N, C-alpha and C positions, 0 to 999 in steps of 0.2 A: 301588720300583716304578716303571715307565715308563708309567704310565696317561696317557691323553690330556691335551692342554692344557686342554680344556673341563672335564674332571673336576677338575683341580687348580684351575682358575679358580673353579669353583662352591664348592669347599671353602675356598679362601682368601678368597673374597668372604664367606662365611658366618662364618668364624672370625676374620678380620682378625688374624692372629698377629703379635706384636711380634718374635718370633724364630722362624726355621726352621732346623733342623739337618738338612741333607740328607746322610744316611749310606747310603741305599739304593744297592746296586751288585751287579753280578756281580763278585766280588772275587778269583776264583781266576785267577792268572796262567796256569797251565798250561791251564785250561779255556778261556781265551780264544783259544787257537790252535785248539781244536776248534769253538768257537762264536763267531767273530769278529763276525758280523752281530748276534746277540743281545747280545753284549758291548757293541757300539756303541749298540744301541737302548736298552739299560737304562742304561748309564753316561753317554752323551752326551746322547741325546734326552731321557732322564728329567731331566736337569739343565736342558736348554733349556726343557722344558715348565714347570718350576717358576719359572724366571726370567721367562719370558714371561707367566705367569699373574700374578705380582706386578705386572708392568708394566701389564697389561690391567685389573687391579683398581685402579690408581692408587695403589699402596701403597709406591712407591719410597722415600719419606721416612719410612714407618711401620714397615716390615718389614725386619729385619736377616736376612741369610742366611749360613749357614755351609756351605760345600761341602767335603766330605771328598775331599781330594786324597791323593797317595801318593808315597813315595820312589822308587817305580818310574819315576817321570818322569825321574829322573836316569840310569837304565839303565846304560850302559857307562861313565859317568864315575867309577865307584867304583875307587878305587886305595888300596893301604895308606898310611895316614897322611894321606890327603886329607880335609880338613874342608870339608864342603858348606855352602853358605848359600843364601838366597833368590835370589841373583844368579848362581849356578852354572848353566851352560847345561843344557837338558834334553836327554837323548838317549834317548827311549823305544825299548824293543826288544821289546815284545810288544803284541798287539792290546789287552790291558788297559791298558797304560801309554799307548798311543795314544789310547784312548777317554777316559782321564782327563785327558790333556793337552788334548784338544778341550774337555772340560768346564771345565777351567781357564782357558782363554782365553775361553769363553762367559761366564764370570763376570767376567773382566776387561772384555770388551766391553760388558757390561750395566752395569758401573760407569761406564765412559767414555761410553757412548751415551745412558744412561737415568738416570744419577745414582743408581743402586741401591746400597744399603749392603750390600756382600756381601764375603766373604773366602774365600780357599782356605787350608785347613789341610794342609800337606804333612807327613803323619804317617809316621814309621817304625813298624816293627812293634811292636804293643802286645798284650799278652796278658793273659788272665784265665781264671777257671774256666769262663767262658761261650764260650770259643773254640770254634769248630766243629770236629768230629771229623776233618774233611779236612785240618787244618793240622798241620804236623810237631810243633809244640809239644804239641798235645793228643794226638797219637798217641803221643809219648814219655810223656807223664804217664799215659795209660791203659795203655800197656805196662808201665811201672814198677809201677803198681797191681796190674795182673794178675799179675806175677811175684811180688810181695809176698803177694798173697791166694792164690797157688797156682792161679789159674784160667786162666793163659795156655795156649792149646792149639797155639800155634805161635810161632816166633821173631818178634820185632819187626824188620822190614826198613826200613832207612832209606837214602835216596839222598842223596848230596852231604854226607857228614858234615863235610867241611872247609868248607862254605859258611858264610860270616860274615854276620851280621845285628845290627843295633842293636835290641835287644828292651827294651821298657819295660813298665810296668803300665798296663792300660787305665784304671784309676781316675785315675791322675795325668794321662793324656792327655785324658780327658773334662773334668777340671777346666780344663785348657789350652784346650780347645775353647770352653768357656763364657766363659772370660776374654777370648778373642779377640773375643767379640761384646759385651764390656762396655767396649771402648776407645772414645775419642772419635772416632777416624778409622779407617776399615777398613784393615787391613794384612794381607797374605798373610804367614804364618809357618811355619817348620819346627818340628815337635814332635819331639824326640829326646832320648836320653840322652848321646849323644857318645862311646858306648863300644860296640865290637863284640865279639861272641862267636861261636864256631862252634856248629854242631849237636852236635859232639862235647862242647863245653863244657856245653851244655844237658843232654845225657844223663848226663854225669858228675855234674853238680849235682843232677839229679833223684834219682839213686841215692844219693848222699851224704846227701840229705835224709831218706831211709829207712834210713840206716846201712848201705848196701852199697857196698863198694869194688870198682870194676870191675877186671877183669884182662884184657889184650888179648892175643890170639893172634897177630895181625899188626898192624903199624903202619899208620896211614892215610897213604897216598901220594898219592892223586889225588882232586880234588874230585867227580869223577863216579863214584866207586866206590859200591858198595852195601854198607852195613853190616848185619850180621845179628846181632841180639842174642839170645844163648842163655843163659838163667839169668843168671850173673854175668860172662859173657864176651861181648865185642863182636867179632865175627869178620867181617873184610872179605872180601867175595866178588865175583866178576865176574858172578854170574848175577843174574837179576831176582827 
């Protein structure tokens, strides 16, 4: 939430937390193009309000802060076989990524200027059963479940089936987040598995998990095609 600095200051003064995990965000990349101002307000100003509240409360040496950053900071630096690290240049390519990059540097600035104990966790995609329904992994999971249960009333349509991501489990990442705040010195870190898989891989794994082998009517040719899943067939189409 991007509540005012005064609200956060009052809350932090009352609670005097030893650790703050700042996870709140407008986290949809595509939505950020439609609502750039809202995205900046929530992601950037929301972060600034927390950092400033800690400083105003005089808790720089008492409260440790974790700021949820994102692999989207790297943007166009993704290349096959390229291993990213904390020193890889950032190339944000969406309002979401830009808002997160600003928040990243606000954390750095408060470290340098105020001595605040704060870190940025640059997380790659992490999934669990609690993933929001608007994300492709949950759409796939629910689509597979609907086909197995016989409740699907329309095909599952997916965009960019050759898009590759580094997917991990949220439980592992949350433990990593906690461990970041247990270190002697603050250090920004990437949390990732180091392995990429495509959306197609995810679809196949989901169906294999329920004992269904997919059969393809058309090969996947382009990253921006739209794939339509009809029962046990994955059909690539040009329509939306």
